[in-house]
C-alpha positions in Angstrom: -35.6 -23.1 -16.1 -35.5 -23.7 -12.4 -32.3 -22.9 -10.5 -30.5 -26.0 -9.4 -29.7 -26.2 -5.7 -26.0 -26.9 -5.4 -24.5 -27.6 -2.0 -21.0 -26.1 -2.0 -18.2 -26.3 0.5 -16.5 -23.3 -1.3 -18.5 -20.2 -1.2 -19.6 -18.6 -4.5 -18.2 -15.3 -3.2 -14.8 -16.9 -2.8 -15.0 -18.3 -6.4 -16.0 -14.8 -7.7 -12.9 -13.4 -5.9 -10.8 -16.0 -7.6 -12.2 -14.9 -10.9 -11.1 -11.3 -10.1 -7.6 -12.5 -9.0 -7.2 -14.6 -12.1 -8.1 -11.7 -14.3 -5.6 -9.5 -12.5 -2.9 -12.1 -12.8 -3.7 -12.5 -16.5 -3.6 -8.7 -17.1 -0.3 -8.4 -15.2 1.2 -11.1 -17.4 0.1 -9.2 -20.5 1.4 -5.9 -19.3 4.8 -7.3 -18.3 6.3 -8.1 -21.7 7.8 -5.9 -24.3 7.3 -8.1 -27.3 8.1 -5.4 -29.8 11.5 -4.9 -28.2 10.8 -1.3 -27.0 11.0 -0.3 -23.4 8.0 2.0 -22.7 9.6 3.3 -19.5 12.3 5.4 -21.1 11.5 9.1 -21.2 13.4 11.8 -23.1 14.1 15.0 -21.3 14.1 17.7 -23.9 15.8 20.3 -21.6 18.9 18.2 -20.9 18.8 16.2 -24.1 19.3 13.0 -22.1 17.1 10.1 -21.5 15.9 9.4 -18.0 15.3 5.7 -17.5 13.2 5.2 -14.4 12.5 1.6 -15.1 13.2 -0.9 -12.3 12.9 -4.3 -14.0 13.2 -6.4 -10.9 10.6 -4.6 -9.0 8.2 -4.7 -11.9 8.7 -8.4 -12.4 8.2 -9.1 -8.7 4.9 -7.2 -8.8 3.7 -9.2 -11.8 4.7 -12.5 -10.2 3.0 -11.6 -7.0 -0.5 -11.6 -8.5 0.0 -15.0 -10.1 1.7 -16.2 -6.9 -1.1 -14.9 -4.8 -3.7 -16.6 -6.9 -1.8 -19.9 -6.8 -1.5 -19.7 -3.0 -5.2 -19.1 -2.6 -6.0 -22.1 -4.8 -3.5 -24.3 -3.0 -4.9 -23.4 0.3 -8.2 -25.0 -0.6 -9.1 -28.4 0.9 -9.8 -31.4 -1.4 -13.5 -30.8 -1.5 -13.2 -27.1 -2.3 -10.6 -27.7 -5.0 -12.8 -30.4 -6.6 -15.8 -28.0 -6.6 -13.6 -25.3 -8.1 -12.3 -27.6 -10.9 -15.9 -28.9 -11.5 -17.2 -25.3 -11.8 -14.5 -24.5 -14.4 -15.4 -27.7 -16.3 -19.0 -26.7 -16.4 -18.1 -23.2 -17.5 -15.9 -24.7 -20.3 -18.8 -26.9 -21.4 -17.3 -30.3 -20.4 -20.3 -30.9 -18.1 -23.8 -29.5 -17.8 -24.9 -27.7 -14.7 -27.1 -30.7 -13.8 -24.0 -32.9 -13.7 -22.3 -30.9 -11.0 -22.1 -33.8 -8.6 -20.6 -36.0 -11.2 -18.1 -33.3 -12.2 -17.0 -32.9 -8.6 -16.6 -36.6 -8.2 -14.5 -36.8 -11.4 -12.4 -33.8 -10.3 -11.8 -35.6 -7.0 -10.9 -38.8 -8.9 -8.4 -36.9 -11.1 -6.9 -35.0 -8.2 -4.2 -32.9 -9.8 -0.7 -32.7 -8.3 -1.1 -29.0 -8.3 -4.7 -27.7 -8.8 -3.4 -24.2 -8.9 -0.9 -25.0 -11.7 -3.6 -26.8 -13.6 -6.2 -24.1 -13.4 -3.9 -21.1 -13.9 -2.5 -22.9 -16.9 -5.9 -23.1 -18.5 -6.6 -20.6 -21.2 -9.6 -18.5 -20.2 -9.6 -19.9 -16.6 -11.4 -16.8 -15.2 -13.9 -16.8 -18.0 -14.7 -20.5 -17.6 -15.0 -20.2 -13.8 -17.4 -17.2 -14.2 -19.4 -19.1 -16.8 -19.6 -22.1 -14.5 -20.8 -19.9 -11.6 -23.5 -18.4 -13.9 -24.5 -21.8 -15.2 -25.0 -23.0 -11.6 -26.9 -19.8 -10.9 -24.4 -18.8 -8.1 
């Protein structure tokens, strides 16, 4: 299979960086919650028989939010063409389009211009995986 020549406004390196940022944001979301109701930051000091709670909830939440916030800002800073290429690449990675249909996917993404491309993409389950699969499908 011959590699398809795709002319991008947004560099593949930038898209790969967005994959890494999306994975980091996703991981910080997972690490942030205590679904089982137990706070893992409490330590018991056997010498004084007291617990030492060194957990700063606000600081930790801020850190978690920063990775998602940073990813959102990076995506929102893209121009219309770059955002459309990013969405099209995700759609290809998700299987909505074939790699050969990249131009059509970009055109459709432009036509459907989302109010917030960042909110749309970050809200997609497996956003990073789909973006990476799209890049691979396009041989970028």
